[in-house]
Every structure is written in structure tokens, then in C-alpha cells.
N, C-alpha and C positions, 0 to 999 in steps of 0.2 A: 457302601459308604467309603469315602476316600480316607485312606490312612496316610498320615504325613510321613515324610522320609525318615527312616530310622537309622540309628547307628548299629554297627555290628553287635555291640553288647545288648542293645534293646531287642534286636531280633532274636538273639540266643535266649535271653531271659524270657521273652514272651512265649517262645515255642515251648520251653521247659514248663512254663506255667499253663500252657494251653490257650494262650491269648492270641489275638490277631497280630499279624505282621504285614509289612508292606511288600516284602519278598523273603524268600528263604535265605538264610545265611549260608555263605561258603566259609568253612572253618578249617583251622589248622592247629595242631599242637605247636606250641612254641618250640623252636629248634628244628621243626620238620620243614618249614618253609621260610623264605626270606620276607618276613612281614613288612618291614619298612619299604623295601624295594617294590613289593607287590602293590602296596598302597600308592606309592609314587607313580607307578606305571598305569594302574587301573582304577585309581580313585580311593579316597579315604575310607569308603564303606565297602571295599571289595573283598576284604578278608577279615573274619573274626578269629580271635586267638583263644585257645584253651591252654592254660599254664598250670602244670602240675604243682600241687602244694598240699601238704597235710594240715589238718587242724588239730593234730595231736603230736606229741613227741614221746620217744621212748627213752627212759632213764634206766641205767643199769649200774647202781652204785658200787658194786663189788667186781665189776668186769671192766676191761679196757681194750682198746684196739690200737695197733701201731702198724706202720708200713715201712718196708725197707726196699731199696733197689737191689736188683740182681741181674746177672747176665746168664741167659740160657746157654745150653751146650752148643747150640747152633749160632751163637753170637748175638741173638736178639735181646734187647733190653726189656726188663719187666719190673713188676711191682709184686712184692710178697707181703700179703696182709696177715697179721697175726692177731687172733682174738684170745685174750687171756682171761680165764675164769678161775674161780676157786677149785674147780674140778680138773683143771688142766688147760691146755692151749690147743687151738685149731689154726691151721695154716691153709691159705689158698695162694696160688700164683697166677698172675695175669700178665700176658705179653702186651707191650705197647703197640697199638695199631695206628701208624701215622695218619692213615686216611680217616680214622674215626677220632683222632685227636686225644688219645689216651689209652689206658690199659683196659682193653676189652676182650682180648683173646685168652680164654681160660686154659691154662696149662695144668692146673691142679685145683680141685675143689676142697672146701673146708671139711666135708664129711665123706669119709671113705670106708670107715669100719664101724662096728657096733660100739667100740670104745669112743670113737668120735661122737656118736649119738649121745652117749652119756654126758659128754662135755657140753654138747648143744642143749641138752635138757637142763643142765645146771644153769646155762646162760639164760634160757627162757624163764626159768623159775626166779631169776634175779631181776628180770626186767619189769618196769613199772610204766604204765601209760598215763600221760598227763595231757589235759586239754590245753590248747594254745591258739590264740587268735592273731598273734603278731605277724606271722608270715602271710596269712591271708589278707590282713589289712594292708600290709606293705605292697603286696602283689596287686590288689585292687587299685591302689593309688598309681602304681606303675602302668597298669594296663589302660586305665581310664575307660573311654568308650570303645576301645579296640577289642575288648574281650572280657573273659571272666575266669575266675579261679577254677581249676579242675581239681577239686579237693579230694585227696586220695586216702584210701585205707590200705592196710597190709593185705598181701595175698592170702587166700584161703590155704589151709594146711598142706595138702598134697602139692598144689601148685608152687607154694613157697619152698617146700623141701627140694623139689627137683630143679626149680629154676634158680634159686638163690644159694642153696647150700650144698648140693650134691649132684654128681653126674647121674643121668637117668638110669644107666645100667647098674650103678651102685645102689640106687634106690630099689631097683627090682630085686637084687640079691639080698639087701637088708630086709625087705618086706617078707622074703622067704625065710631068712635065717634068724631074724630078730624081730618078728612081727609085733610082739608085745611092746618092745622098746620103741619101735617106730610109732605105734599107736599112742604111746605116752607122749612122745615128742610132738606129734601132730595134734593131740588133744591140747597140749600147752599152747601151741600156735593158734588153735581155734579160740581158746579162751582169750588170748591177747587180741585177736581180731575183733571179738565182740566188745571187749573193753575199749578198743580204739573207736568202734562205732558209737559207744556211749559217750566217750570223750568228745567226739566230733559233734554229736548232738548238743552237748553242753557248750562247746565253743561257738555254736551257731548263735548263741545269745549275745556274743560280743563281736561278731564279724559278719559280713554279708557274703553269703554264697547260696547257691540254688540247687546244687546237686553234689553228690559224692560219686567217686568212681573207684574201682578196684582193678589194678593192672594184672588180672588173672591170666591173660594170654591163653584163653581156653582154646584148645583144638582137640577134637574127639580122639584121634589116633593116639595121643599121648596120655589120655586119662581113661577113656571108656566110660560106659554108663554106670557101672557099679561104683567105681571110685568117685565119679562125679556126684552121684546121689548120696554118698556117705560123707564126702569131704568138701563139697561145694554147696549143693542145694540147701541143706539145713542152715548153713551159715548165711547164705544170701537172704533167705527168708527171715531169719532172725534180725539181720541188719536192717531190712526193710521196716520191720516193726519198730526197732529202736529209733530209726530216723524219722518215722512218720510223724511223731508228735512235734518235731521241729520243722515239718513241712519240707523235708529235704528228699529229693528224688535220688534213688540209688541205682547207678549204672554199673555195668560190668564190661570190661574190655575183653571181648571175645572175638579174636581176629583170625581164627582158623576154620577148619572144616567142622561143621556142627551137625550135619544131617542125622547122624546116628544118635545124637543127643536130643533131637526134637521131642520125643515122648517125655523125656525127663524135664525138659524146659517147659512143657505144658503144666508142670506142677511148680513152676518157679514164679515168684511174685516180684521180681526185680522191675525197676522203672524203665529198663531198656538196655539195648546193646550199644556199647561204645566201641567203635572201630570194627563193626561188622564188615567182613570182607566178602563181597558178593562175587559171583562168576564174572570173568573167567578165572579168577585166581583161586577162589574157594567155592563152597558148594551150597550156600544158603542165599537165595535171591532176596532182595529187598522186599519185593511184593509179597513173597511167601511169609517172611517174618512179620510184616505189618498186619497181614490178614490172620495169621495163626495166633498171634499174641496181641490182641487189639488194645491192651492197656499199656503196651511198651512203646518207647521211642526207639528209632533206629538211626544212629549216627554212623553213616556208612563211609568207610574209607574208599576213596576213589581207587579202583584197582591199579596196583602199582605197575603191572605189566602194560597197561593201556597207555601210560605216559609215553611209551616208546613208539606208539603208532602214529600214523599220519594225522594231521589236524582234523580232517573231516571225520575220521573214525573216532577220534577222541570226543569230538562234538556229539556224534551219534550215541556213544555210550553214556555221556553225561545226560543227554536228553531222555534216553531210556530209563535211567535211574530216577530222574525227576518225574517222569510219567508214572513209574511204579509207586513212588512214595510221596511226591510233592504235595498232592491234594489232601493228604491225611493230616497235615500240620503236626506230624509226629516224626519228621524226617529232615535230615540235612546231609549234605555231602561234606566230607572233611578229608584232610590229609593227616593221617595218624599212623601210617606205616612208611617205611623208607621209600623214597622215590629214587629212580636212577639219577645220578648227578646231573644237574643243570636241565633236566627234562622239563621242569616247571615252565621254562621260557616258551616252550612249544605248547604245553598242555593248559596252563592257566588261562590264556586268552579264550580258549574254547570252553573250559568249565565255567569261568566267570560269565562269559557271554551267554551260555545256555541257562544259567541261573537267572540272569537278568531278564532274558527273553521269556522265561517261564512266568515271571511276574508274581503277582499276589496269589498265594495258595487258597 
């Protein structure tokens, strides 16, 4: 049956729902690709956009944050962030990285000692989760038919602790020296995660979105199976149950090496992988993921290293990914990890061409 030409939004929504599409979407996170220029060069339907936005907000009535400028010993400019709580204050320092347009280089993290953990626990005990639909509604109006909201939840506890609050080496020492306190902090984070899932399900009554995602940035060497099964897996499965009544698919951004977590993922009920990073950059092929977990979608990041290859090689990799996953209608190629600067000018014609030539799945 002939399917009329669809917009990027229609393709993305239909695939998420398991419906028919005229062709697979080629997708990018907002900010990862030049959306307007891509559409100008390759057509209005050439690129669909995913734009991060929560459907909840965090309120902390007895805490506050402030930022101050500082100059590091080597002369680089930076930003010092101060989190004030009734139990004390936490400080992090970030250096301004001109190429990234802001303070991204961490010089010092908030949590370095067990005393800092006590302050962080007081902060999480003060936080309250509230549903909100305003941001998603505004984003939908802005995106129009070019894309959809990438509605986000907080990271799961262990991932949040080492990515957002502390240096991984300090987390290791704290887990050895203050294990009970670390557990209390991460349990508070987990409770907030589930409250955010509940708030997101409630917000779905007042705004239009089709999935949620969690920027967990999972890579096996940084977590291992035991910690994954304690601090990720149960929270993922509970979030799936919470969001099911609202018919919202729950995705997880897993962009690293996953092979040693495959047996754990066999017990995972998530709706799919957001930013799965296949070979040659990481170790989980698209075809393996789709076959091993037949209820999950795979939104695969086009391997960042391949953008640097010659056009014919870029085209070959795109065609191989499409052959592995395209016929399942549970797959699309996206740009969700950093590309080498300006590499898209060489790679996008090949990826877009391969997607169009692949045709209707």
C-alpha cells in the first residue's frame, strides 16, 4: 500500500508507536547538527530533531545556588558554582572552554568528602518534584513538523553521583570509606527519580509527547554488572511500569560499551536504547541489540569516527546499519554524540542518501 510523504515528526512518532512510515527518519539531537542548514541543503524532510526537555521540575525551597567568576592559577577563566543548603555549602569549579561555548572543564566537583555527602543528602531531602507541561508545549510549537520533544528524567543514582556530583575516583573511595552514607544519598536520588517518572506521567495529560529518555550515559567499564543491577535495572523497570498507563515509551541513553551488561539487560524492560553506539566505536552491534531484545527500539548514533572517513566508506557503514536494523521498524540512525567539527558536510549527504535509497521499511 502506498504511504503518502511524511514529515520528520510523523515518521518519528509512527515508528515509536509501531505504525507504518514512508521511510526511516534520520534524526539528530538539537545542538548536535545544523538543522536549518541541513534542511536547506537536503530538503525539508531530511532531518528530524529530538530536543531535550523535562516534563517535571525540581523545587528546593530551603536551598539556593549562585555562581561567581574566578581566575585559575594558570590564568584561565572559570565559574565557581555554590550550592547553599541548611546543612552547609558545596562548591564546584568549571573552566570556560571557548570551543564549547561555556564552562565545561571541571576543575573541582561538588562532592569530595563524606562531609560533602551529608550536605548533598540534606539537599535531596529538601527537593520536591512537580509536574509541568509548559516547556513541552512551547517546544512542540517551536519544532512543528521538524521533530519531537525528547522528554527527560533524572539519571539513576550511581550514574548521577559520578557524572553530576563527584569525581569517579572520589566515588570509589567514598563507597569504601562511607558506604552507608553513599547508600543513603543514592537511595534519596532513586526516590526522586521515581517521583519524576510519576510527575512525567501526570504531565502527559496536559502536553503531547510519545517517549521519555534518561541521559544515563551507561558504559559497562564505569559501572559493572553488580552496580548496574542494583542502581539502574530496578529503577528502569519501575519507571516503565509508572509510564505504561500514560502509553509513554521509556528509553535510556546508553552510549558506551555494553557487552558485559548484556545478561543484565536481558532482565530489563525498557522501551529501547537511545544513542546506542555500535562498532567500530563501541561493542554492541545494531543487529545483535534488535535480535536479543525484540521488544526494544534502537536509536543508533552514527559512529562518530566514521564521519572522518571517505564518502564511499561513510555510505557503506550507513547502508550496513540500515540493513541490520531498517527492516524491523524499531530502528533509526541519529546524531546524538559529538561529531568532528564540520564533518557533517561530508557525511550527511551519504547518510541521508542511504536512508532515502533504503526506502520504506
